[in-house]
C-alpha positions in Angstrom: 23.0 -25.1 -38.7 21.8 -26.9 -35.5 25.2 -26.6 -33.8 25.4 -22.9 -34.1 21.9 -22.4 -32.7 22.7 -24.7 -29.8 25.9 -22.7 -29.0 23.9 -19.5 -29.3 21.4 -20.7 -26.7 23.9 -21.8 -24.1 26.4 -19.0 -24.6 24.6 -16.4 -22.4 24.1 -18.9 -19.6 27.8 -19.8 -19.7 28.9 -16.2 -19.9 26.9 -15.0 -16.9 27.4 -18.1 -14.7 27.8 -16.2 -11.5 24.5 -14.4 -11.8 23.0 -15.7 -8.5 21.2 -12.5 -7.7 18.8 -12.7 -10.7 17.8 -16.3 -9.7 17.1 -15.1 -6.1 15.0 -12.2 -7.3 13.0 -14.6 -9.6 12.3 -16.8 -6.6 11.1 -13.8 -4.4 7.5 -13.7 -5.8 7.1 -17.4 -5.1 8.3 -17.1 -1.6 6.1 -14.0 -1.0 3.0 -15.9 -2.3 3.7 -18.8 0.0 4.1 -16.4 3.0 0.8 -14.7 2.2 -0.9 -18.1 1.7 0.3 -19.2 5.1 -0.8 -16.2 7.0 -4.2 -15.8 5.2 -5.3 -19.4 5.0 -3.2 -22.0 6.7 -2.5 -20.4 10.1 -6.2 -19.4 10.8 -7.3 -22.9 9.9 -4.8 -24.5 12.3 -5.9 -22.1 15.0 -9.6 -23.0 14.4 -8.7 -26.7 14.6 -6.9 -26.2 17.8 -9.8 -24.4 19.4 -12.2 -27.1 18.2 -10.0 -29.8 19.7 -9.9 -27.9 23.0 -13.7 -27.6 23.0 -14.2 -31.3 22.4 -11.7 -32.3 25.1 -13.5 -30.0 27.6 -16.9 -31.7 27.0 -18.6 -32.9 30.2 -21.8 -34.7 31.1 -24.7 -32.2 31.2 -23.3 -29.9 28.6 -25.8 -28.6 26.0 -24.4 -29.0 22.5 -25.2 -28.4 18.8 -24.0 -31.1 16.4 -22.9 -30.8 12.8 -26.3 -32.1 11.7 -28.1 -29.4 13.6 -29.3 -31.5 16.5 -29.5 -29.8 19.9 -29.2 -32.0 22.9 -27.6 -32.6 26.3 -24.6 -34.8 26.8 -25.6 -37.8 28.9 -22.6 -40.1 28.6 -19.1 -39.5 27.3 -16.7 -42.1 26.0 -13.3 -41.9 24.4 -14.4 -41.2 20.8 -18.2 -41.4 21.2 -20.8 -39.8 23.4 -24.5 -40.2 24.0 -26.7 -37.1 23.5 -30.2 -36.8 24.9 -32.3 -34.9 22.4 -35.5 -35.0 24.4 -36.9 -37.0 27.3 -36.3 -40.6 26.5 -34.6 -40.0 23.1 -30.9 -40.6 23.2 -28.5 -41.0 20.3 -24.9 -42.1 20.1 -22.5 -39.9 18.0 -18.9 -39.1 17.6 -17.4 -36.4 19.8 -16.0 -34.6 16.8 -19.5 -33.9 15.4 -20.0 -31.3 18.1 -19.9 -27.8 16.5 -20.8 -25.6 19.5 -21.3 -25.9 23.3 -24.3 -23.8 24.3 -24.7 -21.9 27.6 -26.4 -23.8 30.4 -30.2 -23.5 30.4 -30.5 -22.9 26.6 -32.5 -26.1 26.2 -35.8 -26.2 28.2 
C-alpha cells in the first residue's frame, strides 16, 4: 500500500522531467517582488544615506546645524568623528558628526 502511493507521487515528476518553463514561471513573482522592493525601499534609502554622508563631510567651522536631539547650534570645532557645537554664548557641547540632521542657512541663529 505504501509503495504504490510513493510511486504515484513521484510518477508525474519523473514523467515531466523537462518542464523547466513551469519552474521559471513559478519563480517570476518572487523576482518581481524583489525588484519592486529594491526600487521602492532599498534604493531610496541608499540615496538618502549617500546625501547624509556628503552633508556630514561638507561640514565646516561656522555652519549652523540641527542635531538629531533637536539642538540648534553653530559648529565651533571639527574633528575626525566628533565636533564641538556652540549652543549659545559660552555653552559648548561635543557630539558625533553623524548626529547632524540638517545644515541651516547662514544667519538662522541670532
